[in-house]
DRENKEZA-780721 format. One record per residue (C-alpha): residue in three letters; chain; x, y, z. Coordinates in pm, whole numbers, plus 50000, padded with zeros to 5 digits. Last residue first. Layout:
<site "ALA" "A" <X Y Z>>
...
END
This chain:
<site "VAL" "A" <24505 30083 41868>>
<site "SER" "A" <24140 30116 41766>>
<site "ILE" "A" <23842 30337 41862>>
<site "TYR" "A" <24070 30581 42039>>
<site "GLN" "A" <24038 30797 42348>>
<site "ASN" "A" <24281 31077 42464>>
<site "ALA" "A" <24318 31095 42840>>
<site "TYR" "A" <24196 31331 43113>>
<site "THR" "A" <24269 31457 43459>>
<site "LEU" "A" <24161 31802 43589>>
<site "GLU" "A" <24300 31926 43913>>
<site "LEU" "A" <24119 32243 44018>>
<site "SER" "A" <24271 32483 44263>>
<site "ALA" "A" <24165 32684 44566>>
<site "GLY" "A" <24392 32968 44674>>
<site "ALA" "A" <24142 33115 44924>>
<site "VAL" "A" <23856 33081 44667>>
<site "ASP" "A" <23595 33272 44860>>
<site "ALA" "A" <23376 33272 44550>>
<site "GLY" "A" <23410 33073 44230>>
<site "THR" "A" <23588 33035 43897>>
<site "PHE" "A" <23768 32774 43690>>
<site "VAL" "A" <23782 32820 43306>>
<site "ILE" "A" <23851 32551 43048>>
<site "ASN" "A" <23928 32638 42688>>
<site "ASN" "A" <23882 32318 42483>>
<site "ASN" "A" <24077 32265 42162>>
<site "GLY" "A" <24032 31969 41921>>
<site "THR" "A" <23806 31667 41998>>
<site "GLN" "A" <23550 31759 42253>>
<site "LEU" "A" <23602 31748 42632>>
<site "ARG" "A" <23294 31582 42775>>
<site "PHE" "A" <23110 31734 43071>>
<site "TYR" "A" <23092 31603 43423>>
<site "THR" "A" <23315 31347 43588>>
<site "GLY" "A" <23361 31359 43965>>
<site "ASN" "A" <23528 31486 44273>>
<site "PHE" "A" <23416 31759 44506>>
<site "TYR" "A" <23578 31929 44800>>
<site "GLN" "A" <23480 32206 45043>>
<site "ASN" "A" <23196 32416 44927>>
<site "TYR" "A" <23059 32151 44687>>
<site "GLU" "A" <22719 32132 44851>>
<site "ASN" "A" <22688 32503 44758>>
<site "ASN" "A" <22628 32424 44397>>
<site "GLU" "A" <22776 32639 44125>>
<site "GLY" "A" <22915 32340 43949>>
<site "ALA" "A" <22942 32229 43588>>
<site "HIS" "A" <22962 32426 43269>>
<site "ILE" "A" <22889 32390 42899>>
<site "GLY" "A" <22955 32682 42662>>
<site "THR" "A" <23120 32453 42405>>
<site "THR" "A" <23457 32634 42365>>
<site "GLN" "A" <23418 32808 42700>>
<site "ASN" "A" <23432 32482 42891>>
<site "THR" "A" <23327 32608 43228>>
<site "VAL" "A" <23409 32481 43578>>
<site "ARG" "A" <23217 32662 43850>>
<site "PRO" "A" <23281 32658 44221>>
<site "ASN" "A" <23004 32795 44446>>
<site "THR" "A" <23216 32853 44760>>
<site "ILE" "A" <23569 32716 44780>>
<site "GLY" "A" <23761 32503 45027>>
<site "PRO" "A" <24087 32330 44921>>
<site "ASN" "A" <24079 32168 44673>>
<site "ILE" "A" <23879 32067 44356>>
<site "THR" "A" <23936 31726 44206>>
<site "TYR" "A" <23799 31667 43860>>
<site "SER" "A" <23776 31370 43626>>
<site "PRO" "A" <23778 31423 43251>>
<site "TYR" "A" <23535 31273 42993>>
<site "SER" "A" <23719 31256 42666>>
<site "GLY" "A" <23602 31314 42314>>
<site "TYR" "A" <23661 31056 42040>>
<site "GLU" "A" <23935 30990 41788>>
<site "GLY" "A" <24211 31121 42008>>
<site "THR" "A" <24384 31462 41970>>
<site "ILE" "A" <24213 31644 42256>>
<site "ASP" "A" <24380 31983 42296>>
<site "ILE" "A" <24334 32127 42641>>
<site "THR" "A" <24347 32510 42688>>
<site "VAL" "A" <24381 32639 43042>>
<site "THR" "A" <24215 32918 43226>>
<site "ASN" "A" <24231 33018 43597>>
<site "THR" "A" <24599 33093 43578>>
<site "ALA" "A" <24870 33176 43824>>
<site "LYS" "A" <25158 32934 43803>>
<site "GLY" "A" <25267 32768 44132>>
<site "GLY" "A" <25540 32777 44395>>
<site "LEU" "A" <25361 33037 44603>>
<site "PRO" "A" <25038 33119 44435>>
<site "THR" "A" <25057 33391 44155>>
<site "PRO" "A" <24780 33649 44196>>
<site "VAL" "A" <24468 33599 43984>>
<site "VAL" "A" <24381 33741 43640>>
<site "THR" "A" <24013 33718 43547>>
<site "SER" "A" <23794 33498 43324>>
<site "VAL" "A" <23427 33555 43410>>
<site "PRO" "A" <23189 33398 43652>>
<site "PHE" "A" <22837 33550 43672>>
<site "GLY" "A" <22775 33713 44012>>
<site "SER" "A" <23078 33768 44227>>
<site "VAL" "A" <23419 33644 44121>>
<site "SER" "A" <23723 33483 44274>>
<site "ALA" "A" <23958 33322 44018>>
<site "ALA" "A" <24049 32965 44086>>
<site "TYR" "A" <24385 32807 44011>>
<site "ILE" "A" <24393 32546 43727>>
<site "THR" "A" <24605 32234 43750>>
<site "VAL" "A" <24652 31990 43457>>
<site "THR" "A" <24659 31611 43480>>
<site "THR" "A" <24739 31384 43181>>
<site "TYR" "A" <24644 31018 43174>>
<site "ALA" "A" <24822 30805 42926>>
<site "GLY" "A" <24644 30718 42597>>
<site "ARG" "A" <24305 30551 42577>>
<site "TYR" "A" <24147 30250 42412>>
<site "TYR" "A" <23770 30282 42385>>
<site "PRO" "A" <23514 30009 42451>>
<site "ASN" "A" <23448 30101 42817>>
<site "GLU" "A" <23306 29778 42957>>
<site "ALA" "A" <23631 29592 42866>>
<site "SER" "A" <23632 29217 42830>>
<site "VAL" "A" <23925 28977 42862>>
<site "VAL" "A" <24012 28653 42676>>
<site "VAL" "A" <24326 28439 42719>>
<site "GLN" "A" <24461 28179 42479>>
<site "PHE" "A" <24754 27943 42520>>
<site "ASP" "A" <24941 27688 42306>>
<site "GLY" "A" <25196 27472 42492>>
<site "GLU" "A" <25571 27409 42506>>
<site "TYR" "A" <25822 27258 42742>>
<site "ALA" "A" <25773 26886 42687>>
<site "LYS" "A" <25638 26892 42332>>
<site "GLY" "A" <25612 26520 42254>>
<site "GLU" "A" <25247 26489 42338>>
<site "GLU" "A" <25069 26818 42285>>
<site "GLU" "A" <24974 27079 42545>>
<site "GLN" "A" <24673 27309 42524>>
<site "ILE" "A" <24635 27602 42763>>
<site "VAL" "A" <24304 27795 42791>>
<site "PRO" "A" <24323 28087 43030>>
<site "LEU" "A" <24036 28113 43274>>
<site "SER" "A" <23726 28301 43154>>
<site "ILE" "A" <23580 28657 43174>>
<site "THR" "A" <23897 28841 43297>>
<site "LYS" "A" <23813 29205 43338>>
<site "CYS" "A" <23952 29491 43135>>
<site "ASP" "A" <24064 29850 43150>>
<site "ILE" "A" <24220 29972 42823>>
<site "TYR" "A" <24553 30136 42764>>
<site "ARG" "A" <24743 30243 42454>>
<site "VAL" "A" <25114 30313 42416>>
<site "ASP" "A" <25296 30468 42121>>
<site "GLY" "A" <25643 30330 42069>>
<site "ASN" "A" <25623 30286 41688>>
<site "SER" "A" <25583 29909 41721>>
<site "LEU" "A" <25290 29955 41953>>
<site "THR" "A" <25292 29916 42332>>
<site "ILE" "A" <24966 29779 42467>>
<site "GLU" "A" <24889 29811 42835>>
<site "LEU" "A" <24587 29609 42961>>
<site "THR" "A" <24476 29766 43286>>
<site "LYS" "A" <24307 29550 43545>>
<site "SER" "A" <23948 29538 43636>>
<site "SER" "A" <23798 29377 43952>>
<site "GLY" "A" <23601 29053 43923>>
<site "ASP" "A" <23705 28928 44265>>
<site "GLY" "A" <23931 28652 44125>>
<site "ILE" "A" <23881 28559 43755>>
<site "ALA" "A" <24245 28443 43736>>
<site "PHE" "A" <24423 28604 43438>>
<site "ALA" "A" <24755 28688 43605>>
<site "ASN" "A" <24757 28371 43817>>
<site "ILE" "A" <24709 28135 43524>>
<site "LEU" "A" <24970 28314 43321>>
<site "ASN" "A" <25226 28310 43609>>
<site "ARG" "A" <25163 27937 43670>>
<site "TRP" "A" <25227 27842 43307>>
<site "ALA" "A" <25546 28059 43300>>
<site "THR" "A" <25668 27892 43617>>
<site "GLN" "A" <25580 27548 43484>>
<site "TYR" "A" <25778 27613 43172>>
<site "ASP" "A" <26087 27725 43366>>
<site "SER" "A" <26063 27421 43585>>
<site "ALA" "A" <26038 27186 43288>>
<site "THR" "A" <26333 27358 43125>>
<site "ASP" "A" <26378 27629 42860>>
<site "GLY" "A" <26009 27725 42864>>
<site "ILE" "A" <25770 27816 42583>>
<site "MET" "A" <25411 27947 42574>>
<site "VAL" "A" <25270 27966 42220>>
<site "GLY" "A" <25014 28229 42116>>
<site "GLY" "A" <24671 28373 42186>>
<site "ILE" "A" <24536 28710 42305>>
<site "THR" "A" <24169 28791 42265>>
<site "VAL" "A" <24019 29127 42355>>
<site "THR" "A" <23644 29170 42389>>
<site "ARG" "A" <23497 29523 42377>>
<site "SER" "A" <23173 29618 42553>>
<site "ASP" "A" <22902 29744 42313>>
<site "TYR" "A" <22932 30046 42092>>
<site "LEU" "A" <22604 30226 42012>>
<site "ARG" "A" <22420 30285 41690>>
<site "LYS" "A" <22100 30489 41750>>
<site "TRP" "A" <21743 30388 41688>>
<site "ILE" "A" <21621 30540 42013>>
<site "ILE" "A" <21835 30686 42292>>
<site "ARG" "A" <21580 30736 42570>>
<site "GLY" "A" <21774 30532 42830>>
<site "ASP" "A" <22020 30299 42651>>
<site "ARG" "A" <22172 30166 42978>>
<site "GLY" "A" <21842 30110 43149>>
<site "THR" "A" <21519 30190 42982>>
<site "ILE" "A" <21417 30122 42620>>
<site "VAL" "A" <21134 30267 42433>>
<site "GLN" "A" <21165 30154 42066>>
<site "SER" "A" <21511 30050 41955>>
<site "SER" "A" <21870 30077 42062>>
<site "THR" "A" <22121 29947 41802>>
<site "ARG" "A" <22427 29770 41945>>
<site "ILE" "A" <22760 29740 41767>>
<site "PRO" "A" <23025 29484 41868>>
<site "LEU" "A" <23386 29592 41896>>
<site "ASP" "A" <23634 29308 41837>>
<site "THR" "A" <23953 29494 41717>>
<site "LEU" "A" <24223 29389 41959>>
<site "ASP" "A" <24247 29032 41828>>
<site "ILE" "A" <24591 28883 41892>>
<site "ASP" "A" <24671 28544 41747>>
<site "ASN" "A" <25029 28429 41699>>
<site "PHE" "A" <25196 28575 42001>>
<site "VAL" "A" <25504 28421 42155>>
<site "TYR" "A" <25506 28391 42530>>
<site "HIS" "A" <25815 28289 42741>>
<site "ASP" "A" <25991 28597 42598>>
<site "ASP" "A" <25785 28821 42826>>
<site "PHE" "A" <25410 28891 42845>>
<site "THR" "A" <25425 29127 43146>>
<site "PHE" "A" <25204 29077 43453>>
<site "THR" "A" <25160 29377 43686>>
<site "GLY" "A" <24813 29462 43550>>
<site "PHE" "A" <24816 29304 43200>>
<site "LYS" "A" <25124 29390 42997>>
<site "LEU" "A" <25161 29355 42619>>
<site "SER" "A" <25425 29414 42358>>
<site "TYR" "A" <25279 29454 42009>>
<site "MET" "A" <25396 29362 41660>>
END
């Protein structure tokens, strides 16, 4: 069985699950000439947004205790401003999966006559990114200063840091991961290269000081990432990624 947390709300002993659907993953098929989210991807199976349904029985020891549990559930899954919250799922083996969701309807609570401190509940949330993920990992790579075509070189050890402009990232999930980058401090013509795939990002003067973003995908298995540039002055790259999974 799972233990669940949604944002800051934890499903504690007041909530007993009897219906959890974490597997609803619709398939879309793009066809003909479609613009928008499918672009020029024609006749290809694509995953749609994922819907997660959580149902069970809400129980209180007293009327006040039950009303507190009722109120906490309503507040946790209020539609609010439409911002996403993270659904955290801890599996029976201790592994944890995360997925960012939005509430798409208010919780449904059904109470029966004769059951003073008990009611059935159901909540439904939707995730635009259909993949579950593991915890985020951040690695730091120090830049090597080069002229011309960037190559892997040895750089001096920064004070309090480990000197490397290359790191190997092993993606163990079921699908590749798109990392986010933060480069700091100033650097001219930064270039981030995945030597395993040959794909790179950067080498644009508009990134002389800082740039953040998501560029190429880390493939499943090993990825050798190299960070190079000119006038590096101790610049470093923080690369944050998480393994992705089709199911929990």
